[in-house]
C-alpha positions in Angstrom: 51.2 91.0 58.6 53.8 89.9 61.2 54.7 86.5 62.5 57.3 84.8 64.7 60.2 83.1 63.1 62.0 80.3 65.0 65.1 79.6 62.9 68.1 78.9 65.2 65.9 78.9 68.3 67.2 75.5 69.4 67.2 75.8 73.2 64.1 73.8 74.0 62.8 75.9 76.9 63.7 79.2 75.4 62.0 78.3 72.1 58.8 77.2 73.9 58.8 80.3 76.1 59.3 82.6 73.1 56.4 81.1 71.2 54.2 81.3 74.3 55.3 85.0 74.9 54.7 85.9 71.3 51.2 84.4 71.2 50.2 86.1 74.4 51.6 89.4 73.0 49.3 89.2 70.1 51.2 87.3 67.3 49.1 84.7 65.5 51.5 83.4 62.9 54.2 81.0 64.0 56.8 79.6 61.5 59.1 76.6 62.0 60.6 73.9 59.8 61.8 70.3 60.0 65.4 71.5 59.5 65.2 73.8 62.5 65.0 70.9 64.9 62.5 72.7 67.2 59.0 71.6 66.1 58.4 69.8 69.4 59.4 73.0 71.3 57.2 75.2 69.1 54.4 72.8 69.8 55.0 73.1 73.5 54.9 76.8 73.3 51.6 76.7 71.5 50.2 74.3 74.1 51.3 76.5 77.0 49.9 79.8 75.5 46.5 80.9 76.5 45.4 81.1 72.9 43.1 78.7 71.1 44.8 76.6 68.3 42.1 77.8 65.9 43.4 81.4 66.2 47.0 80.4 65.3 48.4 80.3 61.7 51.0 77.6 62.0 53.5 76.8 59.2 56.3 74.3 58.8 58.6 73.2 55.9 59.7 69.9 54.4 63.5 69.7 54.1 65.3 69.0 50.9 66.2 65.4 51.9 62.5 64.6 52.5 61.0 65.7 49.2 60.5 62.3 47.5 56.8 61.4 47.6 56.7 59.0 50.4 59.2 61.0 52.4 57.1 64.1 52.2 54.1 62.1 53.6 56.0 60.4 56.4 58.1 63.4 57.5 55.0 65.6 57.6 53.2 63.1 59.7 56.2 63.2 62.1 56.1 67.0 62.1 52.5 67.0 63.1 53.3 64.6 65.9 56.1 66.8 67.1 54.0 69.9 66.9 51.2 68.2 68.8 48.6 69.3 66.2 46.2 67.5 63.8 47.1 69.8 60.9 49.2 72.8 59.9 47.8 75.8 58.2 50.7 76.0 55.7 53.3 73.5 54.5 56.2 74.7 52.4 58.7 73.1 50.1 61.8 74.5 51.9 64.0 74.7 48.8 63.7 73.5 45.2 66.8 71.3 45.7 68.1 67.8 46.2 65.2 65.4 46.3 62.8 68.0 44.9 60.9 66.9 41.8 57.8 69.0 41.0 55.6 66.2 39.9 56.5 63.8 42.7 56.9 66.3 45.5 53.8 68.3 44.9 51.7 65.2 44.3 52.5 64.3 47.9 51.7 67.9 49.1 48.3 67.6 47.3 47.6 64.3 49.0 48.3 65.8 52.4 46.0 68.6 51.6 43.3 66.3 50.5 43.7 64.3 53.7 43.2 67.4 55.8 46.7 67.3 57.3 47.6 70.7 55.7 45.4 73.5 54.7 47.6 75.4 52.2 50.6 74.6 50.0 53.5 76.9 50.0 57.0 77.1 48.5 60.2 78.7 49.8 63.2 80.1 48.1 61.5 79.7 44.7 62.3 81.9 41.7 59.5 82.8 39.3 60.3 79.9 36.9 60.2 77.4 39.8 56.7 78.8 40.8 55.5 78.6 37.2 56.6 74.9 37.0 55.0 74.1 40.3 51.7 75.7 39.2 51.8 73.6 36.0 51.8 70.3 38.0 49.8 71.2 41.1 46.1 70.7 41.3 45.3 73.8 43.4 46.8 77.1 44.3 50.2 78.0 45.8 49.5 80.2 48.7 52.9 81.7 49.5 56.5 81.9 48.6 58.8 82.4 51.7 62.0 84.3 50.7 64.8 86.3 52.2 63.7 89.9 52.0 64.7 93.1 53.8 65.8 96.7 52.9 69.2 95.3 51.8 67.6 92.7 49.6 64.4 94.2 48.2 63.5 91.4 45.8 61.9 93.7 43.2 61.5 90.9 40.6 59.8 88.5 43.0 57.6 91.2 44.4 56.4 92.2 40.9 55.8 88.5 40.0 53.9 87.9 43.2 51.7 91.0 42.6 50.9 89.8 39.1 50.2 86.2 40.0 48.3 86.6 43.3 51.0 85.0 45.4 51.7 86.0 49.0 55.2 86.8 50.0 56.6 85.9 53.5 60.0 87.4 54.4 62.5 85.5 56.5 65.6 87.2 57.9 63.6 90.5 57.6 66.3 92.2 59.8 69.1 90.9 57.6 70.5 89.0 60.5 71.1 92.3 62.4 72.5 94.2 59.4 69.6 96.7 59.4 71.0 98.2 62.6 74.1 99.4 60.7 72.3 101.1 57.8 72.4 104.9 58.1 69.1 105.5 56.3 67.3 103.2 58.7 69.0 104.6 61.7 68.0 108.2 60.8 64.4 107.2 60.1 64.3 105.2 63.4 65.6 108.3 65.3 62.9 110.5 63.8 60.2 108.2 65.1 61.9 107.2 68.3 61.8 103.5 67.4 64.3 100.8 66.5 65.8 100.1 63.1 64.1 96.7 63.4 60.7 98.4 63.5 61.5 100.5 60.5 62.5 97.4 58.5 59.4 95.6 59.5 57.1 98.6 58.8 58.7 98.9 55.3 58.0 95.3 54.6 54.4 95.8 55.7 54.1 98.7 53.3 55.2 96.3 50.5 52.4 93.9 51.5 54.9 91.3 52.7 54.4 89.3 55.9 57.6 89.4 57.9 58.6 86.6 60.3 61.5 87.9 62.4 63.1 85.5 64.8 63.0 86.8 68.4 63.7 84.9 71.6 63.6 87.6 74.3 60.5 89.3 75.5 62.0 92.7 74.7 62.7 91.8 71.0 59.3 90.1 70.7 57.5 93.2 71.9 59.7 95.6 70.0 59.0 93.8 66.7 55.3 93.8 67.5 55.3 97.5 68.1 56.3 97.9 64.4 52.6 97.5 63.6 52.0 100.9 65.0 54.7 102.6 63.0 53.5 104.5 59.9 56.3 105.5 57.5 55.9 108.6 55.3 56.0 108.3 51.6 59.3 110.0 51.6 60.8 107.6 54.1 59.5 104.6 52.1 61.1 106.1 49.0 64.4 106.6 50.8 64.5 103.0 51.9 63.5 101.9 48.3 66.5 103.8 47.1 69.0 101.7 49.1 71.1 100.2 46.4 72.4 97.0 48.0 72.0 93.3 47.4 73.1 91.7 50.6 71.9 88.1 50.6 72.4 86.6 54.0 71.3 83.0 53.1 73.0 81.6 50.1 73.7 77.8 50.3 75.4 75.9 47.6 72.1 74.2 46.7 70.3 77.5 46.1 68.2 78.1 43.0 70.3 77.9 39.8 69.1 81.3 38.6 71.0 83.2 41.3 
């Protein structure tokens, strides 16, 4: 339950190298988006890695300016060309904003699925009422909701909703853009285990049955994040992290969901 995020990884060679390194380290989930401007570089990294495409779970997202029906189709076809693949495993609506219209947008997603260009439909930054509406109009399941989540933004309501409705959660910014390194509870737990605060945050997310997709560019950070899979937190440590009473949202654009 760990993938590689690529947000802000815009140096072409660095992005390709980080994807290649992650895949050869053991990662099999790679996440990108049209808005990141690096789909071609992600594709280059996949091509360079000594890992079969069939083993990789590849996800991208349609940006808010491309959510009209025809724009969804055309922009996704361009994304596939940039990535150098015939299909992606998961395509997200990046935000329920601007050009997003549930009926029109999701009809295009369903068409892409029926054509075999995408395998699963996902949403990102959706609140429960957005997901409910999407399910009303979509012919088929919604696989995942990608949201900001970390020990400083624990998303209790969305986690409860996901558990009740068989919806996978994927956590972006799982390290709170570096803020987890400044949380005393996480530092003390990390010191107990001889690991980094990043590993503690990622292990906590795994305990919550959430797939984290931390961005990492250096080999050191890529391998450190991967090592979180070997970290087992105690019940007491999990409860201590659960008790962190903060709501530090690191991503909050002016077009965010109206229920915030």
